[in-house]
DRENVEX-171593 format. One record per atom (N, C-alpha, C, O): residue number from 0; residue in three letters; chain; x, y, z. Coordinates in nm, 4 decimals, padded with zeros to 6 digits. Example, Ala and Ser with C-alpha at 12.3 -4.5 7.8 and 13.67 -1.06 7.14 Angstrom:
<nodes>
node n:0	res:ALA	chain:A	c1:01.3190	c2:-00.5690	c3:00.7800
node n:0	res:ALA	chain:A	c1:01.2300	c2:-00.4500	c3:00.7800
node n:0	res:ALA	chain:A	c1:01.3200	c2:-00.3300	c3:00.7800
node n:0	res:ALA	chain:A	c1:01.4236	c2:-00.3319	c3:00.8465
node n:1	res:SER	chain:A	c1:01.2850	c2:-00.2250	c3:00.7080
node n:1	res:SER	chain:A	c1:01.3670	c2:-00.1060	c3:00.7140
node n:1	res:SER	chain:A	c1:01.2900	c2:00.0030	c3:00.7870
node n:1	res:SER	chain:A	c1:01.3409	c2:00.1138	c3:00.8039
</nodes>
This chain:
<nodes>
node n:0	res:MET	chain:A	c1:13.3867	c2:-21.8286	c3:-26.7171
node n:0	res:MET	chain:A	c1:13.4978	c2:-21.9042	c3:-26.8284
node n:0	res:MET	chain:A	c1:13.6439	c2:-21.8320	c3:-26.7624
node n:0	res:MET	chain:A	c1:13.6583	c2:-21.7242	c3:-26.7048
node n:1	res:LYS	chain:A	c1:13.7271	c2:-21.9218	c3:-26.7913
node n:1	res:LYS	chain:A	c1:13.8814	c2:-21.9235	c3:-26.7148
node n:1	res:LYS	chain:A	c1:13.9856	c2:-21.9136	c3:-26.8024
node n:1	res:LYS	chain:A	c1:14.0347	c2:-21.9965	c3:-26.8789
node n:2	res:VAL	chain:A	c1:14.0115	c2:-21.8006	c3:-26.7798
node n:2	res:VAL	chain:A	c1:14.1756	c2:-21.7774	c3:-26.8704
node n:2	res:VAL	chain:A	c1:14.2738	c2:-21.8097	c3:-26.8400
node n:2	res:VAL	chain:A	c1:14.2850	c2:-21.7828	c3:-26.7204
node n:3	res:LEU	chain:A	c1:14.3609	c2:-21.8552	c3:-26.8769
node n:3	res:LEU	chain:A	c1:14.5358	c2:-21.8205	c3:-26.8481
node n:3	res:LEU	chain:A	c1:14.5644	c2:-21.7860	c3:-26.7762
node n:3	res:LEU	chain:A	c1:14.6010	c2:-21.8644	c3:-26.6887
node n:4	res:LYS	chain:A	c1:14.5728	c2:-21.6340	c3:-26.7495
node n:4	res:LYS	chain:A	c1:14.6028	c2:-21.6187	c3:-26.6112
node n:4	res:LYS	chain:A	c1:14.5373	c2:-21.5994	c3:-26.5045
node n:4	res:LYS	chain:A	c1:14.5471	c2:-21.5013	c3:-26.4307
node n:5	res:ASP	chain:A	c1:14.4679	c2:-21.6912	c3:-26.4916
node n:5	res:ASP	chain:A	c1:14.4273	c2:-21.7239	c3:-26.3465
node n:5	res:ASP	chain:A	c1:14.4371	c2:-21.8644	c3:-26.3032
node n:5	res:ASP	chain:A	c1:14.3941	c2:-21.9166	c3:-26.2003
node n:6	res:VAL	chain:A	c1:14.5028	c2:-21.9157	c3:-26.4030
node n:6	res:VAL	chain:A	c1:14.5697	c2:-22.0678	c3:-26.3373
node n:6	res:VAL	chain:A	c1:14.6744	c2:-22.0355	c3:-26.2535
node n:6	res:VAL	chain:A	c1:14.7494	c2:-21.9381	c3:-26.2599
node n:7	res:ASP	chain:A	c1:14.6715	c2:-22.1570	c3:-26.1476
node n:7	res:ASP	chain:A	c1:14.7951	c2:-22.1297	c3:-26.0534
node n:7	res:ASP	chain:A	c1:14.8962	c2:-22.1887	c3:-26.0776
node n:7	res:ASP	chain:A	c1:14.9027	c2:-22.2923	c3:-26.1439
node n:8	res:VAL	chain:A	c1:14.9880	c2:-22.1298	c3:-26.0266
node n:8	res:VAL	chain:A	c1:15.1347	c2:-22.2053	c3:-26.0575
node n:8	res:VAL	chain:A	c1:15.1109	c2:-22.3663	c3:-25.9902
node n:8	res:VAL	chain:A	c1:15.0513	c2:-22.4077	c3:-25.8907
node n:9	res:GLY	chain:A	c1:15.2011	c2:-22.4400	c3:-26.1148
node n:9	res:GLY	chain:A	c1:15.2012	c2:-22.5813	c3:-26.0826
node n:9	res:GLY	chain:A	c1:15.1208	c2:-22.6781	c3:-26.1539
node n:9	res:GLY	chain:A	c1:15.1444	c2:-22.7984	c3:-26.1651
node n:10	res:LYS	chain:A	c1:14.9917	c2:-22.5915	c3:-26.2161
node n:10	res:LYS	chain:A	c1:14.8624	c2:-22.6780	c3:-26.2467
node n:10	res:LYS	chain:A	c1:14.9061	c2:-22.6714	c3:-26.4260
node n:10	res:LYS	chain:A	c1:14.9802	c2:-22.5842	c3:-26.4714
node n:11	res:THR	chain:A	c1:14.8536	c2:-22.7631	c3:-26.4958
node n:11	res:THR	chain:A	c1:14.8279	c2:-22.7378	c3:-26.6514
node n:11	res:THR	chain:A	c1:14.6736	c2:-22.7472	c3:-26.6591
node n:11	res:THR	chain:A	c1:14.5860	c2:-22.8103	c3:-26.5999
node n:12	res:ALA	chain:A	c1:14.6803	c2:-22.6493	c3:-26.7660
node n:12	res:ALA	chain:A	c1:14.4943	c2:-22.6254	c3:-26.8352
node n:12	res:ALA	chain:A	c1:14.5590	c2:-22.6622	c3:-27.0235
node n:12	res:ALA	chain:A	c1:14.6633	c2:-22.6657	c3:-27.0889
node n:13	res:THR	chain:A	c1:14.3853	c2:-22.6858	c3:-27.0396
node n:13	res:THR	chain:A	c1:14.3840	c2:-22.6752	c3:-27.1622
node n:13	res:THR	chain:A	c1:14.3657	c2:-22.5993	c3:-27.2743
node n:13	res:THR	chain:A	c1:14.2495	c2:-22.5610	c3:-27.2878
node n:14	res:VAL	chain:A	c1:14.4410	c2:-22.5656	c3:-27.3573
node n:14	res:VAL	chain:A	c1:14.3634	c2:-22.4358	c3:-27.4427
node n:14	res:VAL	chain:A	c1:14.2214	c2:-22.4558	c3:-27.4793
node n:14	res:VAL	chain:A	c1:14.2050	c2:-22.5750	c3:-27.5054
node n:15	res:ILE	chain:A	c1:14.1361	c2:-22.4026	c3:-27.4890
node n:15	res:ILE	chain:A	c1:13.9884	c2:-22.4054	c3:-27.5267
node n:15	res:ILE	chain:A	c1:13.9776	c2:-22.3086	c3:-27.6627
node n:15	res:ILE	chain:A	c1:13.9422	c2:-22.3519	c3:-27.7724
node n:16	res:LYS	chain:A	c1:14.0226	c2:-22.1386	c3:-27.6295
node n:16	res:LYS	chain:A	c1:13.9535	c2:-22.0654	c3:-27.7252
node n:16	res:LYS	chain:A	c1:14.0626	c2:-21.9539	c3:-27.7456
node n:16	res:LYS	chain:A	c1:14.1103	c2:-21.9212	c3:-27.6369
node n:17	res:ILE	chain:A	c1:14.0926	c2:-21.9158	c3:-27.8050
node n:17	res:ILE	chain:A	c1:14.2155	c2:-21.7860	c3:-27.8019
node n:17	res:ILE	chain:A	c1:14.1186	c2:-21.6525	c3:-27.8393
node n:17	res:ILE	chain:A	c1:14.0648	c2:-21.6613	c3:-27.9497
node n:18	res:HIS	chain:A	c1:14.0972	c2:-21.5635	c3:-27.7832
node n:18	res:HIS	chain:A	c1:13.9887	c2:-21.4416	c3:-27.8006
node n:18	res:HIS	chain:A	c1:14.1119	c2:-21.3671	c3:-27.8652
node n:18	res:HIS	chain:A	c1:14.2318	c2:-21.3931	c3:-27.8552
node n:19	res:GLY	chain:A	c1:14.0464	c2:-21.2652	c3:-27.9355
node n:19	res:GLY	chain:A	c1:14.1038	c2:-21.1399	c3:-27.9810
node n:19	res:GLY	chain:A	c1:14.0874	c2:-21.1314	c3:-28.0945
node n:19	res:GLY	chain:A	c1:13.9941	c2:-21.1963	c3:-28.1419
node n:20	res:GLU	chain:A	c1:14.1753	c2:-21.0442	c3:-28.1887
node n:20	res:GLU	chain:A	c1:14.2018	c2:-21.0371	c3:-28.3461
node n:20	res:GLU	chain:A	c1:14.2788	c2:-20.9989	c3:-28.3827
node n:20	res:GLU	chain:A	c1:14.3532	c2:-20.9387	c3:-28.3052
node n:21	res:GLY	chain:A	c1:14.3077	c2:-21.0060	c3:-28.4995
node n:21	res:GLY	chain:A	c1:14.4389	c2:-20.9707	c3:-28.6395
node n:21	res:GLY	chain:A	c1:14.5385	c2:-21.0203	c3:-28.5364
node n:21	res:GLY	chain:A	c1:14.5143	c2:-21.0825	c3:-28.4330
node n:22	res:ALA	chain:A	c1:14.6599	c2:-20.9788	c3:-28.5868
node n:22	res:ALA	chain:A	c1:14.7958	c2:-20.9648	c3:-28.5350
node n:22	res:ALA	chain:A	c1:14.8161	c2:-21.0269	c3:-28.3937
node n:22	res:ALA	chain:A	c1:14.8822	c2:-21.1279	c3:-28.3696
node n:23	res:VAL	chain:A	c1:14.7574	c2:-20.9599	c3:-28.3160
node n:23	res:VAL	chain:A	c1:14.8045	c2:-21.0221	c3:-28.1520
node n:23	res:VAL	chain:A	c1:14.6929	c2:-21.1733	c3:-28.1283
node n:23	res:VAL	chain:A	c1:14.6846	c2:-21.2247	c3:-28.0167
node n:24	res:LYS	chain:A	c1:14.6103	c2:-21.2322	c3:-28.2557
node n:24	res:LYS	chain:A	c1:14.5717	c2:-21.3596	c3:-28.1977
node n:24	res:LYS	chain:A	c1:14.6975	c2:-21.4185	c3:-28.2661
node n:24	res:LYS	chain:A	c1:14.7781	c2:-21.4740	c3:-28.1915
node n:25	res:ARG	chain:A	c1:14.7256	c2:-21.4134	c3:-28.4037
node n:25	res:ARG	chain:A	c1:14.8135	c2:-21.4711	c3:-28.4686
node n:25	res:ARG	chain:A	c1:14.9283	c2:-21.4580	c3:-28.4058
node n:25	res:ARG	chain:A	c1:14.9844	c2:-21.5672	c3:-28.3967
node n:26	res:ARG	chain:A	c1:14.9945	c2:-21.3610	c3:-28.3528
node n:26	res:ARG	chain:A	c1:15.0978	c2:-21.3521	c3:-28.2690
node n:26	res:ARG	chain:A	c1:15.0938	c2:-21.4769	c3:-28.1746
node n:26	res:ARG	chain:A	c1:15.1823	c2:-21.5622	c3:-28.1795
node n:27	res:ILE	chain:A	c1:14.9745	c2:-21.4853	c3:-28.0779
node n:27	res:ILE	chain:A	c1:14.9756	c2:-21.6229	c3:-27.9479
node n:27	res:ILE	chain:A	c1:14.9774	c2:-21.7206	c3:-28.0644
node n:27	res:ILE	chain:A	c1:15.0455	c2:-21.8196	c3:-28.0378
node n:28	res:MET	chain:A	c1:14.9328	c2:-21.7220	c3:-28.1637
node n:28	res:MET	chain:A	c1:14.8729	c2:-21.8726	c3:-28.1979
node n:28	res:MET	chain:A	c1:15.0620	c2:-21.9262	c3:-28.2693
node n:28	res:MET	chain:A	c1:15.0893	c2:-22.0445	c3:-28.2894
node n:29	res:ASP	chain:A	c1:15.1440	c2:-21.8333	c3:-28.2899
node n:29	res:ASP	chain:A	c1:15.2818	c2:-21.8376	c3:-28.3847
node n:29	res:ASP	chain:A	c1:15.3502	c2:-21.8838	c3:-28.2283
node n:29	res:ASP	chain:A	c1:15.4460	c2:-21.9610	c3:-28.2316
node n:30	res:MET	chain:A	c1:15.3158	c2:-21.8511	c3:-28.1377
node n:30	res:MET	chain:A	c1:15.3778	c2:-21.8921	c3:-28.0318
node n:30	res:MET	chain:A	c1:15.3672	c2:-22.0860	c3:-27.9732
node n:30	res:MET	chain:A	c1:15.4152	c2:-22.1630	c3:-27.8899
node n:31	res:GLY	chain:A	c1:15.2974	c2:-22.0828	c3:-28.0546
node n:31	res:GLY	chain:A	c1:15.2371	c2:-22.2576	c3:-28.0481
node n:31	res:GLY	chain:A	c1:15.1256	c2:-22.2686	c3:-27.9250
node n:31	res:GLY	chain:A	c1:15.0773	c2:-22.3764	c3:-27.8905
node n:32	res:ILE	chain:A	c1:15.1020	c2:-22.1790	c3:-27.8822
node n:32	res:ILE	chain:A	c1:14.9485	c2:-22.1665	c3:-27.8240
node n:32	res:ILE	chain:A	c1:14.8280	c2:-22.2093	c3:-27.9142
node n:32	res:ILE	chain:A	c1:14.7934	c2:-22.1257	c3:-27.9977
node n:33	res:THR	chain:A	c1:14.7614	c2:-22.3233	c3:-27.9097
node n:33	res:THR	chain:A	c1:14.6555	c2:-22.3665	c3:-28.0307
node n:33	res:THR	chain:A	c1:14.5715	c2:-22.4085	c3:-27.9556
node n:33	res:THR	chain:A	c1:14.5885	c2:-22.4403	c3:-27.8379
node n:34	res:ARG	chain:A	c1:14.4265	c2:-22.4139	c3:-28.0468
node n:34	res:ARG	chain:A	c1:14.3383	c2:-22.5227	c3:-27.9447
node n:34	res:ARG	chain:A	c1:14.3973	c2:-22.6592	c3:-27.8733
node n:34	res:ARG	chain:A	c1:14.5071	c2:-22.7054	c3:-27.9044
node n:35	res:HIS	chain:A	c1:14.3128	c2:-22.7170	c3:-27.7759
node n:35	res:HIS	chain:A	c1:14.3510	c2:-22.8354	c3:-27.7247
node n:35	res:HIS	chain:A	c1:14.5054	c2:-22.8733	c3:-27.7181
node n:35	res:HIS	chain:A	c1:14.5595	c2:-22.9804	c3:-27.7453
node n:36	res:THR	chain:A	c1:14.5718	c2:-22.7272	c3:-27.6642
node n:36	res:THR	chain:A	c1:14.7283	c2:-22.8050	c3:-27.6256
node n:36	res:THR	chain:A	c1:14.7378	c2:-22.7618	c3:-27.4916
node n:36	res:THR	chain:A	c1:14.6798	c2:-22.6573	c3:-27.4622
node n:37	res:PRO	chain:A	c1:14.7956	c2:-22.8184	c3:-27.4120
node n:37	res:PRO	chain:A	c1:14.8181	c2:-22.8466	c3:-27.2594
node n:37	res:PRO	chain:A	c1:14.9082	c2:-22.7205	c3:-27.2430
node n:37	res:PRO	chain:A	c1:15.0160	c2:-22.7030	c3:-27.2998
node n:38	res:VAL	chain:A	c1:14.8479	c2:-22.6373	c3:-27.1578
node n:38	res:VAL	chain:A	c1:14.9824	c2:-22.5566	c3:-27.0934
node n:38	res:VAL	chain:A	c1:15.0048	c2:-22.5607	c3:-26.9615
node n:38	res:VAL	chain:A	c1:14.9192	c2:-22.5037	c3:-26.8938
node n:39	res:TYR	chain:A	c1:15.0864	c2:-22.6066	c3:-26.9094
node n:39	res:TYR	chain:A	c1:15.1711	c2:-22.5950	c3:-26.7718
node n:39	res:TYR	chain:A	c1:15.2663	c2:-22.4459	c3:-26.7266
node n:39	res:TYR	chain:A	c1:15.3740	c2:-22.4022	c3:-26.7672
node n:40	res:VAL	chain:A	c1:15.1555	c2:-22.3916	c3:-26.6119
node n:40	res:VAL	chain:A	c1:15.2104	c2:-22.2621	c3:-26.5858
node n:40	res:VAL	chain:A	c1:15.3370	c2:-22.3118	c3:-26.4486
node n:40	res:VAL	chain:A	c1:15.3195	c2:-22.3581	c3:-26.3359
node n:41	res:LYS	chain:A	c1:15.4142	c2:-22.2889	c3:-26.4963
node n:41	res:LYS	chain:A	c1:15.5534	c2:-22.3084	c3:-26.4243
node n:41	res:LYS	chain:A	c1:15.5789	c2:-22.1789	c3:-26.3115
node n:41	res:LYS	chain:A	c1:15.5789	c2:-22.2068	c3:-26.1916
node n:42	res:LYS	chain:A	c1:15.5938	c2:-22.0808	c3:-26.3424
node n:42	res:LYS	chain:A	c1:15.6008	c2:-21.9517	c3:-26.2437
node n:42	res:LYS	chain:A	c1:15.5588	c2:-21.8228	c3:-26.2765
node n:42	res:LYS	chain:A	c1:15.5583	c2:-21.7731	c3:-26.3891
node n:43	res:LEU	chain:A	c1:15.5229	c2:-21.7704	c3:-26.1693
node n:43	res:LEU	chain:A	c1:15.5113	c2:-21.6097	c3:-26.2180
node n:43	res:LEU	chain:A	c1:15.6016	c2:-21.5323	c3:-26.1681
node n:43	res:LEU	chain:A	c1:15.6635	c2:-21.5589	c3:-26.0651
node n:44	res:ALA	chain:A	c1:15.6186	c2:-21.4200	c3:-26.2432
node n:44	res:ALA	chain:A	c1:15.7715	c2:-21.2932	c3:-26.2439
node n:44	res:ALA	chain:A	c1:15.7306	c2:-21.2395	c3:-26.1005
node n:44	res:ALA	chain:A	c1:15.6113	c2:-21.2624	c3:-26.0801
node n:45	res:PRO	chain:A	c1:15.7948	c2:-21.1731	c3:-25.9918
node n:45	res:PRO	chain:A	c1:15.8108	c2:-21.1347	c3:-25.8727
node n:45	res:PRO	chain:A	c1:15.6904	c2:-21.0240	c3:-25.8814
node n:45	res:PRO	chain:A	c1:15.6101	c2:-21.0196	c3:-25.7882
node n:46	res:LEU	chain:A	c1:15.6808	c2:-20.9604	c3:-25.9602
node n:46	res:LEU	chain:A	c1:15.5225	c2:-20.8311	c3:-25.9323
node n:46	res:LEU	chain:A	c1:15.4319	c2:-20.8637	c3:-26.0181
node n:46	res:LEU	chain:A	c1:15.3653	c2:-20.7665	c3:-26.0537
node n:47	res:GLY	chain:A	c1:15.3984	c2:-20.9766	c3:-26.0726
node n:47	res:GLY	chain:A	c1:15.2898	c2:-21.1044	c3:-26.1519
node n:47	res:GLY	chain:A	c1:15.2801	c2:-21.0823	c3:-26.2626
node n:47	res:GLY	chain:A	c1:15.1694	c2:-21.1149	c3:-26.3057
node n:48	res:ASP	chain:A	c1:15.3847	c2:-21.0151	c3:-26.3779
node n:48	res:ASP	chain:A	c1:15.3741	c2:-21.0178	c3:-26.5110
node n:48	res:ASP	chain:A	c1:15.4932	c2:-21.0055	c3:-26.5731
node n:48	res:ASP	chain:A	c1:15.5167	c2:-20.8876	c3:-26.5994
node n:49	res:PRO	chain:A	c1:15.5844	c2:-21.0864	c3:-26.6097
node n:49	res:PRO	chain:A	c1:15.4982	c2:-21.2110	c3:-26.6970
node n:49	res:PRO	chain:A	c1:15.4625	c2:-21.3102	c3:-26.6041
node n:49	res:PRO	chain:A	c1:15.4705	c2:-21.2932	c3:-26.4825
node n:50	res:ILE	chain:A	c1:15.4059	c2:-21.4594	c3:-26.6820
node n:50	res:ILE	chain:A	c1:15.3670	c2:-21.5502	c3:-26.6531
node n:50	res:ILE	chain:A	c1:15.4710	c2:-21.6432	c3:-26.7268
node n:50	res:ILE	chain:A	c1:15.5059	c2:-21.6346	c3:-26.8445
node n:51	res:GLU	chain:A	c1:15.5076	c2:-21.7222	c3:-26.6441
node n:51	res:GLU	chain:A	c1:15.6037	c2:-21.8327	c3:-26.7576
node n:51	res:GLU	chain:A	c1:15.5629	c2:-21.9557	c3:-26.7888
node n:51	res:GLU	chain:A	c1:15.5347	c2:-22.0427	c3:-26.7064
node n:52	res:VAL	chain:A	c1:15.5579	c2:-21.9683	c3:-26.9268
node n:52	res:VAL	chain:A	c1:15.4601	c2:-22.1277	c3:-26.9073
node n:52	res:VAL	chain:A	c1:15.5612	c2:-22.2742	c3:-26.9734
node n:52	res:VAL	chain:A	c1:15.6835	c2:-22.2599	c3:-26.9725
node n:53	res:THR	chain:A	c1:15.5213	c2:-22.3643	c3:-27.0098
node n:53	res:THR	chain:A	c1:15.5694	c2:-22.4731	c3:-27.0836
node n:53	res:THR	chain:A	c1:15.4487	c2:-22.5340	c3:-27.1869
node n:53	res:THR	chain:A	c1:15.3716	c2:-22.6194	c3:-27.1429
node n:54	res:VAL	chain:A	c1:15.4414	c2:-22.5040	c3:-27.2727
node n:54	res:VAL	chain:A	c1:15.3847	c2:-22.5167	c3:-27.3723
node n:54	res:VAL	chain:A	c1:15.4624	c2:-22.6068	c3:-27.5388
node n:54	res:VAL	chain:A	c1:15.5533	c2:-22.5645	c3:-27.6102
node n:55	res:ARG	chain:A	c1:15.3960	c2:-22.7137	c3:-27.5500
node n:55	res:ARG	chain:A	c1:15.4765	c2:-22.8092	c3:-27.6175
node n:55	res:ARG	chain:A	c1:15.6392	c2:-22.8520	c3:-27.6153
node n:55	res:ARG	chain:A	c1:15.7168	c2:-22.8670	c3:-27.7097
node n:56	res:GLY	chain:A	c1:15.6552	c2:-22.8622	c3:-27.5061
node n:56	res:GLY	chain:A	c1:15.8110	c2:-22.8703	c3:-27.4764
node n:56	res:GLY	chain:A	c1:15.9305	c2:-22.7326	c3:-27.4677
node n:56	res:GLY	chain:A	c1:16.0534	c2:-22.7339	c3:-27.4606
node n:57	res:TYR	chain:A	c1:15.8299	c2:-22.6185	c3:-27.4719
node n:57	res:TYR	chain:A	c1:15.9535	c2:-22.5492	c3:-27.4626
node n:57	res:TYR	chain:A	c1:15.8826	c2:-22.4101	c3:-27.3330
node n:57	res:TYR	chain:A	c1:15.7649	c2:-22.3892	c3:-27.3034
node n:58	res:GLU	chain:A	c1:15.9857	c2:-22.3523	c3:-27.2916
node n:58	res:GLU	chain:A	c1:15.9451	c2:-22.2846	c3:-27.1837
node n:58	res:GLU	chain:A	c1:15.9376	c2:-22.1180	c3:-27.2898
node n:58	res:GLU	chain:A	c1:16.0176	c2:-22.0815	c3:-27.3759
node n:59	res:LEU	chain:A	c1:15.8018	c2:-22.0420	c3:-27.2365
node n:59	res:LEU	chain:A	c1:15.7665	c2:-21.9162	c3:-27.2736
node n:59	res:LEU	chain:A	c1:15.6872	c2:-21.8525	c3:-27.1764
node n:59	res:LEU	chain:A	c1:15.6191	c2:-21.9022	c3:-27.0868
node n:60	res:SER	chain:A	c1:15.7080	c2:-21.7236	c3:-27.2106
node n:60	res:SER	chain:A	c1:15.7094	c2:-21.6469	c3:-27.0908
node n:60	res:SER	chain:A	c1:15.5487	c2:-21.5028	c3:-27.2073
node n:60	res:SER	chain:A	c1:15.5574	c2:-21.4570	c3:-27.3212
node n:61	res:ILE	chain:A	c1:15.4632	c2:-21.4894	c3:-27.1276
node n:61	res:ILE	chain:A	c1:15.3654	c2:-21.4012	c3:-27.1932
node n:61	res:ILE	chain:A	c1:15.3033	c2:-21.3351	c3:-27.0816
node n:61	res:ILE	chain:A	c1:15.3132	c2:-21.3749	c3:-26.9656
node n:62	res:ARG	chain:A	c1:15.2157	c2:-21.1962	c3:-27.1319
node n:62	res:ARG	chain:A	c1:15.2367	c2:-21.1048	c3:-27.0415
node n:62	res:ARG	chain:A	c1:15.0934	c2:-21.1079	c3:-26.9707
node n:62	res:ARG	chain:A	c1:15.0278	c2:-21.1974	c3:-27.0238
node n:63	res:LYS	chain:A	c1:15.0482	c2:-21.0679	c3:-26.9085
node n:63	res:LYS	chain:A	c1:14.9190	c2:-21.1292	c3:-26.8257
node n:63	res:LYS	chain:A	c1:14.7880	c2:-21.0887	c3:-26.9330
node n:63	res:LYS	chain:A	c1:14.6903	c2:-21.1575	c3:-26.9627
node n:64	res:ALA	chain:A	c1:14.8292	c2:-20.9379	c3:-26.9823
node n:64	res:ALA	chain:A	c1:14.7481	c2:-20.9204	c3:-27.0797
node n:64	res:ALA	chain:A	c1:14.7194	c2:-21.0000	c3:-27.2030
node n:64	res:ALA	chain:A	c1:14.6053	c2:-20.9855	c3:-27.2470
node n:65	res:ASP	chain:A	c1:14.7920	c2:-21.0741	c3:-27.2626
node n:65	res:ASP	chain:A	c1:14.7720	c2:-21.1629	c3:-27.3330
node n:65	res:ASP	chain:A	c1:14.7480	c2:-21.3052	c3:-27.2829
node n:65	res:ASP	chain:A	c1:14.7229	c2:-21.3873	c3:-27.3710
node n:66	res:ALA	chain:A	c1:14.7510	c2:-21.3441	c3:-27.1701
node n:66	res:ALA	chain:A	c1:14.6900	c2:-21.4270	c3:-27.0888
node n:66	res:ALA	chain:A	c1:14.5385	c2:-21.4583	c3:-27.0817
node n:66	res:ALA	chain:A	c1:14.4681	c2:-21.5592	c3:-27.0868
node n:67	res:ALA	chain:A	c1:14.5208	c2:-21.3211	c3:-27.0672
node n:67	res:ALA	chain:A	c1:14.3773	c2:-21.2988	c3:-27.0422
node n:67	res:ALA	chain:A	c1:14.2975	c2:-21.3366	c3:-27.1895
node n:67	res:ALA	chain:A	c1:14.1807	c2:-21.3754	c3:-27.1877
node n:68	res:MET	chain:A	c1:14.3298	c2:-21.3299	c3:-27.2431
node n:68	res:MET	chain:A	c1:14.2813	c2:-21.3639	c3:-27.4017
node n:68	res:MET	chain:A	c1:14.2451	c2:-21.5353	c3:-27.4327
node n:68	res:MET	chain:A	c1:14.1629	c2:-21.5770	c3:-27.5143
node n:69	res:ILE	chain:A	c1:14.3150	c2:-21.6007	c3:-27.3600
node n:69	res:ILE	chain:A	c1:14.3413	c2:-21.7742	c3:-27.3649
node n:69	res:ILE	chain:A	c1:14.2298	c2:-21.8236	c3:-27.2866
node n:69	res:ILE	chain:A	c1:14.2222	c2:-21.8097	c3:-27.1645
node n:70	res:GLU	chain:A	c1:14.1445	c2:-21.8809	c3:-27.3581
node n:70	res:GLU	chain:A	c1:14.0545	c2:-21.9579	c3:-27.2371
node n:70	res:GLU	chain:A	c1:14.0482	c2:-22.1021	c3:-27.2540
node n:70	res:GLU	chain:A	c1:14.0363	c2:-22.1777	c3:-27.3504
node n:71	res:VAL	chain:A	c1:14.0646	c2:-22.1198	c3:-27.0832
node n:71	res:VAL	chain:A	c1:14.1089	c2:-22.2670	c3:-27.1087
node n:71	res:VAL	chain:A	c1:14.0337	c2:-22.3233	c3:-26.9911
node n:71	res:VAL	chain:A	c1:13.9486	c2:-22.2577	c3:-26.9309
node n:72	res:GLU	chain:A	c1:14.0752	c2:-22.4757	c3:-26.9527
node n:72	res:GLU	chain:A	c1:13.9627	c2:-22.5084	c3:-26.8891
node n:72	res:GLU	chain:A	c1:14.0546	c2:-22.6327	c3:-26.7932
node n:72	res:GLU	chain:A	c1:13.9963	c2:-22.7015	c3:-26.7094
</nodes>
């Protein structure tokens, strides 16, 4: 299982499933990260957290803990 936090900078991945429950899962989905959505990893912060991604045409910063809940291919 590959998760979003393991995707290299400059690569695009497609969301397969969002793990987690309740408010955390809902918050991720409200940001536009849903099944079958392509996510481009733009850059990492200097210490590696957060990750900046492009989703549905806008920039989004997401914590590594949240990115670990997003299964991609």
